[in-house]
N, C-alpha and C positions, 0 to 999 in steps of 0.2 A: 848226623848225616842228613842233608836236605834231599829227600826222596823225589820231590817235585820242585823244580826250580821255576820261579816266577819273576817276571820283569815287566815293567811298563816302558813303552817306547813312544815318543812323539814323532810322527812322520814329518821329516824335514823336506824342504824343497829339492834338495839334491837326490832324494829318494823317490821323487814324484815325476810323472810324465806330463804330457800336454793336457791331460784331463784333470790335472791337479789331484790325482789319486796315486797311491803307492804303486811303484813298478813291481812286477812279479819278481824280478831279480833282487830287488831290495828285501822282499820277504825271505828269499833264500839266504841273503846275507845276515838278516836278523837271526834266522834259525842256526846258521853256522856259528855266529858269535855266542849264542846261548848254549849250544852244544859244547863249545870250547870252555865256557865259564863253568858249566855244570860238571864237565869232565874233571876240571881242576878240583872242584869241591869233593867229588867222588874218589879222588886219588888216582885218576887215569888221565890227567892233563898231559900236555905235550912234554913238559919238563920231567914229569914223573915216569913216562914210558920211554924216555930216551935211554935209560939205563938198560932197557931190553933191546935197544937198537932198532926200534920200530917207530912208525908215525901213523897217524890216523888218515884214512882216505875214505871219502864218501863214494859209494858205488851205485846207489839207487835213491831216487827221491820221488815221492808223489805228493802233490799239493792240490787241495780242493778249495776253491774260494767262493763263498756265498756273496760277499760284498768287499770291494776294495776300499780300505779306509782313505779318507781325504787327507790332503796336506794339512799339517798342524793338528790332526786328530791324535788323541792319545789312545794307544791300544795296549792290551795286556796279554802277554804270551806266557804260556806254561809249557814245560817240557819234562819228560820222564823217559828213562830207558826201559827196554824189556830185558829179561834175563838173556845173557849171551847164548848164541848158538855155537856150533863147533867152529865156525868161521866168522859169521856175521853178528853185528851188534845193531839191533833196531832201536830207533828213538822216535818218540811221538812229540807232536806239537799241536797246541790248540791256541787260536787267537780269538780274543774277545774284544768287544767294544766297551765303551764307558758304561753301558747298561748291563753288561755281563752276557750279552748275546754273542754266540759263537759265529764268527764271520769267516774263519778259515781253519783248515785242519791239514796236518802233514804227517807223513810217515817216511822216515829215512833209514837207510841201511848203510852201516859203516864196516870197514875192515881195518886190520893193521897190516902194514907191509914192512918188509925189511928195508931200512933206510939205504943200505948199500946195493943190494941186488934187485930191489923193488918187487920181491916175491911175497906172496901171501904168507902170513903166519897164523897159526891157530889162536883162537881167542884165549885158550888156557895159558898162553904166554904171559898174559897180564894177571892171571888169577884174580880177575875182577869180581867183586861181590856187590851186586846192586840190590837195593831194597825190593822185596817182592810185594808189589802194591795190589795185585789181583784186580787191576783196573783194565777196562776195555781199551783196545787200541784206538788211537785218534781216527784212523781209517781202517775199515775192514776190507783189505784187498791183498792180493798176492803180487808182490813186485817182480819185475823182470820178465814179463810175458809179452811185451809189445813186439810186434813184427810189422814190416811193410807188406804191401800187396804187390811188390815188385814192379811198381809204376813210378819209380823215382825220376824226378826232373831237377836239374841243377838250378838252384836259386841264386847263389853267389859264392865267392871264395873269400876267406878271411885268414890273414896271416896272424899268428899268435905273437903279440908284442909285449914289451916290458909291462905296460899298464894292465895286462890281462892276467899276469901270473901272481901267485900267492907265496906264502912263506915256504912252501914245499917245492917252489920253482917249477910249477906246472900250472896249466890253465885253471883258474879258480872256478868252483862249481857254479857260482852266481853268474859268471861271465858266459857260461854255456847258455844260460837262459836268455841273456842279451843277444847272443848269436842267433838263437832260435827265434826270438821276437823280431829280429832284423830280416827274417825271411819274408816279412809282410810289410806292405806299404803303410804310410801314415793313414791314408784313407781307409784301408782295410782295418786298421786298429780303431779308427773312429766308428766303423760300422759294426765291428764284432769285438767281443771280450772273451778272454780265456777263463773258462770255468774250472778246468783242472789241467794239470800237466804232470806227466811222468817222464823222468829222465833216467836212462841207464848209462852210467859212465863206464865205457868198455875199455878204452886204452887212454893212457895219459897223453895230453897234448902239451908239447914243450915249446919254449921260445924258438922262433925261427921257422917253425913248421906252418904249413898252410892247410887249412881245413876247407874242404868242399862241402857246402851245405845243400842238401837235397830235400825236396818235399814230395810226398805222395798224397795227392788230393783225391784219390779214388773213393774215399769214404766221407768226403766233404758234405755229401748230401745228408749224412747222419751226424754232421757237425763234428767230425773227427778228422784230424790231420796228423800225418806221420812226418817226422823230420829226422834226418840222419846226417851225421857229420862224418866225413871220410878223409883220412890223411891223403893229401894229394900225391905225395911221394911213395908211400908204402902201400896205398890202396886199402889200408886197414880201417875198420870202423872205429871211430873215436867215441861216438855216443849214438844212442837211439832215443827218440823222444816221441811222445804222442800227446797232443793237446785236444781238449774238448772245448768248443767255442759256442757262444750264443750271440744272436743278433741283438743289437741295442735298439 
């Protein structure tokens, strides 16, 4: 059993932005693919858990970036799971450059939900046995604590379309990051860079739904910006996010 899963990835042009560096959403996609691949190795891949009538859903992510790799740069990612909690499964990621220097870290939290009624199921449903590595987490933080200061302003609205959904027929986790980044102009992206991002995926976003994207800039003086997505029809929160930025 491969307790730590490692993979090298070369950043392609499709994963890069105007600065010829990897997009933040592309890192999320890399992490998702590696979680999927490692899950298969550990016996909890999509095909293996279907017999329990459940699917994997990402509910929280935090990513910290020291340096964004350049287009055509080879990076090396490693991932490993924590022992399951009663409901949540945490997974770690570390990204290194060609010299072995850590350039990004991530901590994600996953759950399993019933494929029919979309309700949470306990982790014991899978009877998953992961290797106990005794290794420190990639990030020492408690996920799920972000809140706005109730100074939300509408940035824009986005309809969820075919190209946004994944195999579970809902908005893919990396697309949330694109939506978040689109709250800011190109000039703002040229002047500032995201050092860290945390996303809480609160409710599924489905095809045909429209999400209102709000920003709370009240802590911008401390380089922190809060972003929230709200379902236009139901007025339910779809996601909460907080980014930490630095001036270039």
